C-alpha positions as CSV (number, residue, x, y, z in Angstrom):
1,M,-96.2,40.1,-79.7
2,K,-95.0,40.6,-83.2
3,P,-96.2,44.1,-84.5
4,Q,-99.3,43.8,-86.9
5,T,-97.6,45.6,-90.5
6,D,-100.1,46.8,-92.6
7,H,-100.7,43.8,-94.7
8,A,-101.2,41.5,-91.9
9,I,-103.9,44.3,-90.6
10,D,-105.8,44.4,-93.9
11,E,-106.1,40.5,-94.0
12,L,-106.9,41.5,-90.4
13,M,-109.8,42.9,-91.3
14,S,-111.0,41.5,-94.5
15,R,-112.0,38.7,-92.2
16,P,-116.1,38.6,-92.0
17,L,-118.0,39.6,-88.8
18,S,-121.5,40.3,-88.3
19,E,-122.7,43.5,-86.8
20,R,-124.4,41.4,-83.7
21,A,-120.6,40.0,-83.3
22,R,-119.1,43.4,-83.6
23,G,-121.2,44.4,-80.9
24,F,-120.3,41.5,-78.6
25,L,-117.0,41.9,-79.2
26,R,-116.8,45.6,-77.5
27,E,-118.9,44.3,-75.1
28,V,-116.4,41.9,-74.3
29,Q,-113.6,44.5,-74.3
30,F,-115.8,46.9,-71.9
31,A,-116.2,44.0,-69.6
32,G,-112.5,44.0,-69.0
33,G,-111.2,41.3,-71.6
34,R,-113.9,38.2,-70.7
35,V,-117.3,37.6,-70.4
36,E,-119.3,34.6,-68.9
37,I,-121.1,33.0,-72.2
38,A,-122.5,30.1,-70.5
39,T,-126.1,32.2,-70.2
40,G,-127.7,31.6,-73.1
41,L,-127.1,30.7,-76.7
42,G,-127.0,33.9,-78.6
43,R,-124.4,34.9,-76.6
44,R,-122.5,31.3,-76.9
45,Q,-123.2,31.6,-81.1
46,L,-121.9,35.1,-81.3
47,A,-118.4,33.9,-79.3
48,L,-118.3,31.4,-82.1
49,E,-118.3,33.5,-84.6
50,C,-115.6,35.8,-83.1
51,R,-113.6,32.9,-82.3
52,R,-113.4,31.7,-86.0
53,C,-111.9,34.7,-86.8
54,G,-109.5,34.6,-84.2
55,Y,-111.0,37.5,-81.8
56,V,-111.7,35.7,-78.6
57,H,-110.6,32.3,-77.4
58,I,-113.2,30.5,-75.6
59,S,-112.4,28.5,-72.2
60,Q,-112.0,25.0,-72.4
61,D,-115.1,24.6,-70.0
62,E,-116.8,26.8,-73.0
63,R,-118.5,29.3,-70.2
64,T,-115.9,32.3,-70.9
65,A,-114.3,34.0,-73.9
66,K,-111.8,35.8,-73.8
67,L,-110.6,38.5,-76.0
68,T,-107.5,37.8,-78.4
69,G,-104.4,40.6,-79.4
70,L,-106.4,40.1,-82.9
71,G,-109.8,40.9,-81.4
72,Q,-107.6,44.2,-79.5
73,A,-106.6,44.9,-82.9
74,Y,-109.8,44.8,-84.7
75,L,-111.5,47.0,-82.5
76,N,-108.7,49.9,-82.9
77,R,-108.8,49.3,-86.0
78,L,-112.8,49.9,-86.0
79,M,-112.2,52.7,-83.6
80,R,-109.5,54.3,-86.2
81,A,-112.0,53.8,-89.2
82,N,-115.2,55.6,-87.4
């Protein structure tokens, strides 16, 4: 994987993500990088929001969301900011 430059990180952080979606992203991280989203419309909507930003990958059968490298970088950057 290509190392992230400061410009790339700044671009990454400029992608809008709601607080609920950030919480979902943390949930994916705490679950080991993968969660089931087939149970409930709310989880699926949050996964879709995260996917639009490139932070999760949704499986072909649309049952599982998996954290991407960008998603991990985003969470790492949030942790450093707080």
